[in-house]
C-alpha positions in Angstrom: -79.3 27.0 -14.3 -76.1 26.7 -12.3 -73.1 28.9 -13.0 -69.5 27.8 -12.6 -69.7 29.1 -9.1 -72.8 27.1 -8.1 -76.6 27.3 -8.1 -76.8 30.7 -6.4 -76.8 33.6 -8.8 -76.2 37.2 -7.4 -79.1 39.6 -8.3 -77.0 42.9 -8.1 -73.5 44.2 -8.6 -73.2 44.4 -4.8 -74.0 40.7 -4.5 -71.6 39.9 -7.2 -68.8 41.7 -5.4 -69.8 40.0 -2.1 -69.6 36.6 -3.9 -66.1 37.4 -5.2 -64.9 38.5 -1.7 -66.5 35.4 -0.2 -64.8 33.2 -2.8 -61.4 34.8 -1.7 -62.2 34.2 2.0 -63.3 30.6 1.4 -60.2 29.8 -0.6 -58.1 30.9 2.4 -59.7 28.3 4.7 -57.9 25.2 3.4 -54.6 27.0 3.3 -55.0 28.2 6.9 -56.2 24.7 7.9 -53.0 23.1 6.5 -50.8 25.7 8.2 -52.6 25.2 11.5 -52.3 21.4 11.3 -48.6 21.5 10.3 -47.7 24.1 13.0 -49.8 22.2 15.6 -51.8 25.4 16.3 -55.0 23.6 17.4 -56.7 26.8 18.6 -56.3 28.5 15.2 -57.4 25.3 13.5 -60.6 25.0 15.6 -61.4 28.7 15.0 -61.7 28.0 11.3 -64.9 26.0 12.0 -68.4 27.2 12.8 -68.9 27.7 16.6 -71.3 24.9 16.8 -69.3 22.4 14.8 -70.2 18.7 15.3 -67.4 16.6 16.7 -68.1 12.9 16.4 -71.5 11.6 17.2 -72.0 13.3 20.6 -69.9 16.4 21.0 -70.1 19.9 19.5 -68.2 23.2 19.6 -64.7 24.5 18.9 -63.2 23.4 22.3 -64.3 19.8 21.6 -62.8 20.0 18.0 -59.6 21.4 19.4 -59.3 18.5 21.9 -60.1 16.0 19.0 -57.5 17.4 16.7 -54.9 17.5 19.5 -55.4 13.8 20.1 -55.4 12.9 16.4 -52.3 14.9 15.5 -50.2 13.2 18.1 -50.1 10.2 15.8 -47.6 11.9 13.4 -44.6 13.8 14.7 -44.4 16.1 11.7 -46.9 16.7 8.9 -46.8 18.6 5.6 -50.1 19.4 3.8 -49.9 20.9 0.3 -53.1 22.3 -0.9 -53.9 22.0 -4.7 -57.2 22.3 -6.7 -60.1 24.0 -4.9 -63.6 24.1 -6.4 -66.2 26.2 -4.7 -70.0 26.2 -5.4 -72.3 28.7 -3.7 -75.7 27.5 -2.7 -76.9 30.9 -1.4 -75.3 34.1 -0.1 -74.1 32.5 3.2 -73.5 28.9 2.2 -71.2 27.0 -0.2 -69.6 23.7 -0.8 -66.2 22.7 -2.1 -63.7 20.0 -3.0 -60.1 20.5 -2.0 -57.2 18.4 -3.2 -54.3 17.8 -0.9 -51.0 15.9 -0.9 -49.9 15.1 2.6 -46.7 13.8 4.2 -46.6 12.3 7.7 -43.5 11.5 9.8 -44.0 8.3 11.8 -41.0 8.2 14.3 -42.2 4.9 15.8 -41.5 3.2 12.4 -38.8 5.6 11.0 -41.0 6.2 8.0 -42.4 9.1 6.1 -45.8 8.4 4.6 -47.1 10.2 1.5 -50.6 10.4 0.3 -53.2 12.0 -1.8 -56.6 13.0 -0.5 -59.6 15.3 -0.9 -61.7 17.2 1.5 -65.4 17.6 0.7 -66.3 20.7 2.5 -69.4 22.7 3.5 -68.9 26.4 4.3 -71.1 28.8 6.2 -70.8 32.5 6.9 -71.1 33.3 10.6 -71.1 36.9 11.8 -69.5 38.0 8.5 -66.7 35.3 8.6 -66.6 32.3 6.4 -66.0 29.0 8.3 -65.9 25.3 7.6 -69.2 23.8 8.6 -68.0 20.3 7.8 -65.1 18.5 6.2 -65.4 15.0 4.9 -62.1 13.2 4.3 -61.5 11.0 1.2 -58.2 9.4 0.3 -56.6 7.8 -2.8 -53.7 6.3 -0.9 -51.3 6.7 2.0 -48.0 4.8 1.7 -44.4 4.8 2.9 -42.5 7.4 0.9 -40.4 4.6 -0.7 -43.4 2.6 -1.8 -45.1 3.0 -5.1 -48.8 3.8 -4.4 -51.4 1.3 -5.4 -55.2 1.7 -5.5 -56.4 2.0 -1.9 -53.0 1.5 -0.3 -53.2 2.6 3.3 -57.0 3.3 3.2 -59.0 1.4 5.8 -56.1 -0.7 6.9 -56.2 0.6 10.5 -53.3 3.0 10.1 -55.5 6.1 9.4 -57.4 7.4 12.5 -59.6 9.5 10.2 -61.2 6.5 8.5 -61.2 8.0 5.0 -63.5 6.9 2.2 -61.8 5.4 -0.8 -61.3 7.6 -3.9 -62.1 7.5 -6.8 -65.1 5.2 -5.8 -66.5 8.0 -3.5 -67.4 10.0 -6.6 -71.0 9.2 -7.7 -70.0 9.9 -11.3 -67.3 7.3 -11.1 -69.7 4.4 -11.0 -72.0 5.9 -13.7 -69.0 6.3 -16.1 -67.9 2.7 -15.7 -71.4 1.4 -16.0 -71.8 3.3 -19.3 -68.3 2.2 -20.5 -69.3 -1.4 -19.9 -72.5 -0.9 -21.9 -74.7 -1.4 -18.9 -76.3 2.1 -19.4 -76.6 4.4 -22.4 -74.5 7.5 -22.9 
């Protein structure tokens, strides 16, 4: 049986306290990530990840991640990432997963536009030497449009403007397809 904090259940009061402290530390990670991105502090950003973080298909480590973020973040002059809902599920004492909602704004000086968007990060967390870190972040997006444009489903997703190649929301949710199949009478409730 899974609790509202995931499948792992603490066996003692000390483990319960550790889980609450861990939850507080994990919840700081997305806030610190947003601050590091927006202030262009790439060293602090990379330090939020496990030391052996995978970067692309062939590279690993925090220095490689710092180089990757430095290149990617040159695409927008200014960014604002506002962190919203954050759900955390523990799989064991040193591992957890989470989903983080984010509204982002990006200044594009080459076009004179500000883009606004809604996205989610699907995270894996690991405790390394007593510190909680991102193990992996998967990027999913509802939309990314000029600030003066009314968002439409999928606007700005996979149109070549986003270097992160986000997956489309809400279709990325496995439960999304199941809901609509049942609503159409294709599967029983």
